[in-house]
C-alpha positions as CSV (number, residue, x, y, z in Angstrom):
1,M,-3.6,-12.3,-10.8
2,A,-4.5,-14.2,-14.0
3,M,-4.0,-10.9,-16.0
4,V,-0.7,-10.4,-14.2
5,S,0.5,-13.8,-15.3
6,S,-0.6,-13.3,-18.9
7,L,1.3,-10.0,-19.0
8,V,4.4,-11.7,-17.7
9,S,4.2,-14.7,-20.0
10,R,3.8,-12.5,-23.1
11,S,7.1,-10.8,-22.5
12,S,9.9,-11.5,-24.9
13,T,12.4,-10.8,-22.1
14,P,13.1,-14.0,-20.1
15,V,14.0,-12.1,-16.9
16,L,10.4,-10.8,-16.7
17,S,9.2,-14.3,-15.8
18,C,11.1,-13.7,-12.6
19,A,9.2,-10.5,-11.7
20,L,7.3,-8.9,-9.8
21,T,5.8,-7.2,-6.8
22,P,5.4,-3.4,-6.5
23,S,7.7,-3.4,-3.5
24,R,10.5,-5.0,-5.6
25,L,10.3,-3.0,-8.7
26,Y,13.7,-1.4,-8.1
27,L,15.3,-4.8,-7.6
28,V,13.7,-6.1,-10.8
29,K,14.9,-2.9,-12.6
30,S,18.4,-3.7,-11.4
31,V,18.2,-7.1,-13.2
32,I,16.9,-5.7,-16.4
33,F,19.3,-2.7,-16.3
34,P,22.6,-4.0,-14.8
35,T,23.9,-0.4,-14.4
36,L,21.4,0.0,-11.5
37,R,22.7,-2.9,-9.5
38,R,24.6,-0.5,-7.2
39,N,22.2,1.3,-4.9
40,P,23.4,5.0,-5.1
41,F,21.6,5.8,-1.9
42,T,23.3,3.2,0.3
43,K,26.4,2.8,-1.9
44,R,26.0,-1.0,-1.4
45,N,26.0,-3.8,-4.0
46,F,23.8,-6.8,-4.3
47,K,23.7,-9.6,-6.9
48,R,20.9,-11.8,-8.1
49,S,21.3,-15.4,-7.1
50,N,18.2,-16.8,-8.8
51,C,14.7,-15.9,-9.8
52,T,13.2,-15.5,-6.3
53,T,16.1,-14.5,-4.1
54,L,18.7,-11.8,-3.9
55,L,22.1,-12.4,-2.3
56,L,23.1,-9.3,-0.4
57,G,26.7,-8.3,0.3
58,Q,28.9,-9.0,3.3
59,E,27.7,-5.9,5.1
60,Y,24.3,-7.7,5.4
61,G,25.9,-11.0,6.4
62,N,25.5,-12.5,3.0
63,K,21.7,-12.9,3.7
64,Q,19.3,-14.0,1.0
65,V,16.2,-11.9,0.5
66,V,13.1,-13.4,-1.1
67,T,11.5,-11.4,-3.9
68,V,7.9,-12.1,-4.7
69,T,7.3,-13.4,-8.2
70,P,3.7,-13.8,-9.6
71,H,3.9,-17.5,-9.0
72,L,5.0,-17.0,-5.4
73,Y,2.4,-14.3,-4.9
74,D,-0.3,-16.7,-6.1
75,Y,0.9,-19.1,-3.4
76,I,0.8,-16.3,-0.8
77,L,-2.8,-15.5,-1.8
78,T,-3.8,-19.1,-1.2
79,N,-2.8,-18.6,2.4
80,V,-4.8,-15.4,2.9
81,R,-8.2,-15.8,4.7
82,E,-10.1,-13.3,2.5
83,P,-13.8,-13.2,3.4
84,R,-16.2,-13.7,0.4
85,I,-17.5,-10.1,0.7
86,L,-14.0,-8.7,0.4
87,R,-13.3,-10.8,-2.6
88,Q,-16.5,-9.6,-4.2
89,L,-15.5,-6.0,-3.6
90,R,-12.0,-6.6,-4.9
91,E,-13.3,-8.1,-8.1
92,E,-15.8,-5.3,-8.6
93,T,-13.1,-2.7,-8.0
94,A,-10.7,-4.3,-10.5
95,S,-13.4,-4.1,-13.2
96,L,-13.9,-0.4,-12.8
97,A,-13.3,1.6,-15.9
98,G,-10.6,3.8,-14.4
99,S,-8.3,0.9,-13.3
100,M,-8.6,-0.9,-16.7
101,M,-8.2,2.2,-18.7
102,Q,-4.9,3.0,-16.9
103,V,-3.5,-0.4,-17.7
104,Q,-4.6,-0.2,-21.4
105,S,-3.0,3.3,-21.6
106,I,0.3,1.9,-20.3
107,L,0.2,-1.0,-22.7
108,S,-0.3,1.3,-25.7
109,T,2.8,3.5,-24.9
110,S,6.0,3.5,-27.0
111,F,8.3,2.8,-24.1
112,P,10.4,-0.4,-24.3
113,P,8.3,-3.5,-23.6
114,Q,10.2,-4.3,-20.4
115,I,9.2,-0.9,-18.9
116,V,5.6,-1.1,-20.2
117,K,5.0,-4.5,-18.6
118,L,6.5,-3.5,-15.3
119,Q,4.3,-0.5,-15.1
120,A,1.2,-2.3,-16.1
121,I,1.8,-5.1,-13.6
122,A,2.4,-2.5,-10.9
123,V,-1.0,-1.0,-11.6
124,L,-2.7,-4.3,-11.5
125,L,-1.1,-5.3,-8.2
126,H,-1.5,-2.0,-6.4
127,E,-3.7,0.7,-7.9
128,V,-6.8,-1.5,-7.4
129,E,-7.0,-1.0,-3.6
130,V,-4.6,-2.6,-1.1
131,S,-3.7,-6.2,-1.7
132,P,-5.5,-9.0,0.2
133,D,-2.4,-9.9,2.2
134,E,-2.0,-6.3,3.2
135,A,-5.6,-5.9,4.2
136,Q,-5.3,-9.1,6.3
137,L,-2.3,-7.6,8.1
138,L,-4.1,-4.3,8.8
139,A,-7.0,-6.2,10.3
140,M,-4.6,-8.2,12.5
141,L,-2.9,-5.1,13.7
142,V,-6.3,-3.7,14.7
143,Q,-7.1,-7.0,16.6
144,I,-3.7,-7.0,18.3
145,L,-4.3,-3.5,19.5
146,G,-7.8,-4.3,20.7
147,A,-8.7,-1.1,18.8
148,E,-12.2,0.3,18.9
149,R,-11.7,3.7,17.3
150,C,-10.1,3.8,13.9
151,I,-9.5,6.3,11.1
152,E,-8.9,5.6,7.4
153,V,-7.6,8.4,5.2
154,G,-8.4,7.5,1.6
155,V,-11.1,4.9,1.3
156,Y,-11.5,4.5,-2.5
157,T,-14.0,1.7,-2.9
158,G,-13.6,0.5,0.7
159,Y,-11.5,-2.7,0.6
160,S,-9.2,-2.0,3.5
161,S,-11.8,-0.1,5.5
162,L,-14.2,-3.0,5.2
163,A,-11.5,-5.5,6.3
164,V,-11.1,-3.4,9.4
165,A,-14.8,-2.8,10.0
166,L,-15.4,-6.6,9.8
167,I,-13.2,-7.3,12.8
168,L,-14.2,-4.2,14.9
169,P,-16.4,-5.0,17.9
170,E,-20.1,-3.9,17.7
171,S,-19.2,-0.8,19.7
172,G,-16.3,0.0,17.4
173,R,-16.2,3.1,15.1
174,L,-14.2,3.7,11.9
175,V,-14.1,7.2,10.5
176,A,-13.7,6.7,6.7
177,C,-12.5,9.8,4.8
178,E,-12.8,10.0,1.0
179,R,-13.1,12.9,-1.4
180,D,-14.4,10.9,-4.4
181,S,-18.2,10.5,-4.2
182,K,-18.4,7.7,-6.9
183,S,-16.0,5.4,-5.3
184,L,-17.5,6.1,-1.9
185,E,-20.9,4.9,-3.1
186,V,-19.3,1.5,-3.9
187,A,-17.8,1.5,-0.4
188,K,-21.1,2.3,1.3
189,K,-22.8,-0.4,-0.7
190,Y,-20.4,-3.0,0.6
191,Y,-20.6,-1.7,4.1
192,K,-24.3,-2.4,4.0
193,L,-23.9,-5.8,2.3
194,A,-21.5,-6.8,5.0
195,G,-23.7,-5.5,7.8
196,V,-21.1,-3.1,9.2
197,S,-22.6,0.3,8.2
198,H,-23.3,1.1,11.8
199,K,-19.6,0.9,12.6
200,V,-18.5,3.2,9.7
201,D,-18.8,7.0,9.9
202,V,-18.4,8.0,6.3
203,K,-16.9,11.4,5.8
204,H,-17.0,12.9,2.2
205,G,-14.6,15.7,1.7
206,L,-10.9,16.7,2.0
207,A,-9.2,14.5,4.5
208,A,-7.1,17.3,6.1
209,D,-10.3,19.3,6.8
210,I,-12.0,16.3,8.3
211,L,-9.1,15.5,10.6
212,R,-8.9,19.1,11.7
213,S,-12.6,19.1,12.5
214,L,-12.2,15.9,14.6
215,I,-9.4,17.7,16.6
216,Q,-11.6,20.8,17.1
217,N,-14.4,18.5,18.3
218,G,-12.3,17.4,21.2
219,E,-11.3,13.9,19.8
220,A,-7.6,14.3,20.2
221,C,-5.8,11.3,21.6
222,S,-8.9,9.2,21.4
223,Y,-8.2,6.9,18.4
224,D,-6.3,3.6,18.5
225,F,-5.5,3.0,14.8
226,A,-5.2,5.0,11.6
227,F,-4.4,4.0,8.0
228,V,-3.4,6.4,5.3
229,D,-3.7,5.6,1.6
230,A,-4.4,9.0,0.0
231,E,-2.8,12.0,-1.7
232,K,1.0,11.3,-1.5
233,R,2.0,14.9,-1.4
234,M,-0.1,15.4,1.7
235,Y,1.4,12.5,3.7
236,Q,3.3,14.7,6.1
237,E,0.3,16.9,6.9
238,Y,-1.9,13.8,7.4
239,F,0.7,12.3,9.7
240,E,0.9,15.4,11.8
241,L,-2.9,15.6,12.2
242,L,-3.2,11.9,13.0
243,L,-0.5,12.1,15.6
244,Q,-2.8,14.5,17.5
245,L,-5.8,12.1,17.1
246,V,-4.1,8.8,18.0
247,R,-3.4,8.0,21.6
248,V,-0.1,7.1,23.1
249,G,0.5,3.4,22.1
250,G,-1.8,3.8,19.1
251,V,-0.7,2.9,15.6
252,I,-0.6,4.8,12.3
253,V,0.0,2.8,9.1
254,I,1.2,4.6,6.0
255,D,0.7,2.9,2.6
256,N,2.8,3.2,-0.6
257,V,6.0,4.1,1.1
258,L,8.0,2.1,-1.6
259,W,6.0,3.6,-4.4
260,H,6.6,0.9,-7.0
261,G,10.3,1.1,-6.1
262,K,10.6,4.6,-7.4
263,V,11.8,6.0,-4.0
264,A,15.0,4.0,-4.4
265,D,15.8,5.3,-7.9
266,P,17.6,8.7,-7.9
267,L,16.6,9.2,-11.6
268,V,13.0,9.4,-10.6
269,N,12.1,12.8,-9.2
270,D,8.4,13.5,-10.0
271,P,6.5,15.4,-7.2
272,K,4.8,12.3,-5.7
273,T,8.0,10.2,-5.6
274,V,9.9,13.1,-4.0
275,S,7.1,13.7,-1.5
276,I,7.2,10.0,-0.4
277,R,10.9,9.9,-0.3
278,N,11.0,13.0,1.9
279,F,8.3,11.6,4.1
280,N,10.2,8.4,4.6
281,K,13.3,10.4,5.6
282,N,11.3,12.5,8.0
283,I,9.7,9.6,9.6
284,M,13.0,7.8,10.0
285,E,14.2,10.8,12.1
286,D,11.0,11.3,14.0
287,K,11.5,10.3,17.7
288,R,7.8,10.7,18.5
289,V,7.1,7.3,17.0
290,S,8.6,3.8,16.7
291,I,8.6,2.6,13.2
292,S,8.9,-0.5,11.0
293,M,8.9,-0.4,7.2
294,V,7.3,-3.6,5.8
295,P,7.7,-4.7,2.1
296,I,4.1,-5.9,1.7
297,G,1.9,-4.6,-1.2
298,D,3.5,-1.3,-2.2
299,G,5.3,-1.0,1.1
300,I,3.8,0.2,4.4
301,T,5.4,1.9,7.4
302,I,3.9,1.0,10.8
303,C,4.3,3.8,13.3
304,R,3.6,3.4,17.1
305,K,3.0,6.7,18.9
306,R,5.4,7.0,21.9
């Protein structure tokens, strides 16, 4: 978060000191670019009341919604019970060349400084695994469910899967699907350091193929919990396969459903954004699950199989 704060403080645009969390990028954009203050999807207006709250219109009962600034997010993190091993993994992941190269690439672009800094902060807050507060919520959901059999689609270096494995009972099993062998080696190292390797069934390969093989092996309706943080254009297919694997009453959590706020901006129509936007629409209309979209991290949708 220190790097996030330094990026914000270097901005010549005062409003950026009031930014930012990935799930609020669209709202921050509306402050920087006043023409976007009217949401074209809902046809509703909102106005900024101060740096950390938004005053919604009468149709929302004039409610105030808190937006998470870097300063407020620092406070949130002080109230997250992050085990030392998870912090070590998060710090190592943040130092990986790919993450830092992506930030440096953004900072060197010729886009206006407001856009550059918004994008760089989004990378720092999201692209390096799930956030600590999100991982804590995932672990709590697993505990509330009393889950013993879990699936994670898209492991990367293992932060969220380790958070889940740490609270699973000794008899628990987590199927961890990841196609990138290098990041998977980091994950396996930390599973071993944390003493949870016996709980994690690492699957290297394409997630859709792995999920199909689990179904073919007779494991349908036998899992309690699933988490998806993988290829965005495959979300619908992953969801359909996981619906077959998760039991009635089980939970599927989908990450990145707010996608840095791009899903709410009709001017953004790249393939990943369109895929997530379409997935969100489909899941809203899907009567097979109960849902709740939660603006934590880059946004998650919690789905309970009916």
